[in-house]
MIZATI-659653 format. One record per residue (C-alpha): x, y, z. Coordinates in Angstrom, 1 decimal. Example, Ala and Ser with C-alpha at 12.3 -4.5 7.8 and 13.67 -1.06 7.14 Angstrom:
// MIZATI-659653
<r u="12.3" v="-4.5" w="7.8"/>
<r u="13.7" v="-1.1" w="7.1"/>
This chain:
// MIZATI-659653
<r u="22.1" v="3.4" w="-7.7"/>
<r u="20.0" v="0.6" w="-9.1"/>
<r u="16.6" v="-0.6" w="-7.8"/>
<r u="15.2" v="-4.1" w="-8.1"/>
<r u="12.4" v="-4.6" w="-10.6"/>
<r u="9.3" v="-2.9" w="-9.2"/>
<r u="5.9" v="-4.4" w="-9.8"/>
<r u="4.1" v="-3.0" w="-12.7"/>
<r u="1.2" v="-1.8" w="-10.6"/>
<r u="-1.8" v="0.4" w="-11.3"/>
<r u="-0.1" v="3.5" w="-9.9"/>
<r u="2.2" v="6.2" w="-11.3"/>
<r u="2.6" v="7.6" w="-14.8"/>
<r u="1.8" v="4.3" w="-16.6"/>
<r u="-1.2" v="3.4" w="-14.5"/>
<r u="-3.6" v="3.6" w="-17.5"/>
<r u="-1.9" v="0.6" w="-19.0"/>
<r u="-2.6" v="-1.7" w="-16.1"/>
<r u="-6.1" v="-0.8" w="-14.9"/>
<r u="-9.1" v="-2.8" w="-16.2"/>
<r u="-11.7" v="-0.5" w="-14.6"/>
<r u="-11.8" v="3.3" w="-14.0"/>
<r u="-10.2" v="4.1" w="-10.6"/>
<r u="-10.9" v="7.5" w="-9.0"/>
<r u="-8.7" v="7.2" w="-5.9"/>
<r u="-5.7" v="5.2" w="-4.9"/>
<r u="-5.2" v="4.2" w="-1.2"/>
<r u="-1.9" v="3.0" w="0.2"/>
<r u="-2.3" v="0.7" w="3.2"/>
<r u="0.9" v="0.7" w="5.2"/>
<r u="1.4" v="-2.5" w="7.3"/>
<r u="4.2" v="-2.3" w="9.9"/>
<r u="3.7" v="-5.6" w="11.9"/>
<r u="1.3" v="-8.5" w="11.9"/>
<r u="-0.8" v="-6.8" w="14.6"/>
<r u="-1.0" v="-3.5" w="12.7"/>
<r u="-1.7" v="-5.4" w="9.5"/>
<r u="-4.7" v="-7.1" w="11.1"/>
<r u="-6.1" v="-3.8" w="12.3"/>
<r u="-5.4" v="-2.3" w="8.8"/>
<r u="-7.3" v="-5.1" w="7.1"/>
<r u="-10.3" v="-4.3" w="9.2"/>
<r u="-10.3" v="-0.8" w="7.9"/>
<r u="-9.5" v="-1.7" w="4.3"/>
<r u="-12.4" v="-4.2" w="4.4"/>
<r u="-14.8" v="-1.2" w="4.6"/>
<r u="-13.6" v="0.3" w="1.3"/>
<r u="-12.4" v="-2.6" w="-0.7"/>
<r u="-15.9" v="-3.2" w="-2.3"/>
<r u="-15.9" v="0.3" w="-3.8"/>
<r u="-14.7" v="-0.3" w="-7.4"/>
<r u="-13.7" v="3.4" w="-7.7"/>
<r u="-10.9" v="2.8" w="-5.1"/>
<r u="-7.6" v="1.0" w="-5.8"/>
<r u="-6.0" v="-0.3" w="-2.7"/>
<r u="-2.3" v="-1.1" w="-2.7"/>
<r u="-0.2" v="-2.3" w="0.3"/>
<r u="3.4" v="-1.7" w="1.4"/>
<r u="5.3" v="-2.9" w="4.4"/>
<r u="6.5" v="0.0" w="6.5"/>
<r u="9.8" v="0.1" w="8.4"/>
<r u="9.5" v="-1.7" w="11.7"/>
<r u="11.6" v="-4.1" w="13.7"/>
<r u="8.6" v="-6.6" w="13.7"/>
<r u="7.7" v="-6.5" w="10.0"/>
<r u="9.5" v="-9.7" w="8.9"/>
<r u="6.4" v="-11.8" w="8.3"/>
<r u="4.1" v="-9.1" w="6.9"/>
<r u="5.0" v="-9.2" w="3.2"/>
<r u="4.5" v="-13.0" w="3.0"/>
<r u="1.2" v="-12.7" w="4.8"/>
<r u="-0.1" v="-10.0" w="2.4"/>
<r u="1.1" v="-12.1" w="-0.6"/>
<r u="-0.9" v="-15.1" w="0.7"/>
<r u="-3.9" v="-12.8" w="0.7"/>
<r u="-3.2" v="-12.0" w="-2.9"/>
<r u="-2.8" v="-8.3" w="-2.0"/>
<r u="-1.0" v="-6.0" w="-4.4"/>
<r u="2.2" v="-5.2" w="-2.4"/>
<r u="4.6" v="-2.5" w="-3.4"/>
<r u="8.2" v="-2.3" w="-2.0"/>
<r u="8.6" v="0.5" w="0.5"/>
<r u="11.2" v="2.2" w="-1.8"/>
<r u="8.5" v="2.4" w="-4.5"/>
<r u="5.7" v="3.6" w="-2.2"/>
<r u="7.7" v="6.6" w="-1.0"/>
<r u="8.3" v="7.7" w="-4.6"/>
<r u="4.6" v="7.7" w="-5.6"/>
<r u="1.7" v="9.9" w="-4.8"/>
<r u="-1.5" v="8.5" w="-3.3"/>
<r u="-4.9" v="10.0" w="-2.5"/>
<r u="-4.8" v="8.6" w="1.0"/>
<r u="-2.4" v="6.5" w="3.1"/>
<r u="-3.8" v="4.4" w="5.9"/>
<r u="-1.7" v="2.9" w="8.7"/>
<r u="-2.0" v="1.5" w="12.2"/>
<r u="1.5" v="2.5" w="13.3"/>
<r u="3.7" v="5.5" w="12.7"/>
<r u="7.1" v="4.3" w="11.4"/>
<r u="8.3" v="6.1" w="8.3"/>
<r u="5.0" v="7.8" w="7.5"/>
<r u="6.7" v="11.2" w="7.1"/>
<r u="8.3" v="9.9" w="3.8"/>
<r u="4.9" v="9.2" w="2.1"/>
<r u="3.3" v="11.6" w="-0.3"/>
<r u="-0.4" v="11.3" w="0.8"/>
<r u="-2.8" v="12.6" w="3.4"/>
<r u="-2.5" v="10.2" w="6.4"/>
<r u="-5.1" v="8.3" w="8.4"/>
<r u="-3.6" v="6.6" w="11.4"/>
């Protein structure tokens, strides 16, 4: 099984090569739909100013997720494919919906 090229993001075993500042915690923000994405951005806005925290986004499985990835990219958010997000460990995962969360390796805040 082959996977498309995943972003070289500041997570995983090679994270040290990609970070420009010390990161103590990595938070995964899981956006399922445009509505849940808006609610999620309100919460992420409370922590994004803390330079010790790295926030990365992924688009969770949902029938209404077709516009979410493009929206996050227009915001210049670091977006991981769902297949990559479920293979990594995070210090926290934050979501405003429930789809697929059981596959994540992180404490969950919904």
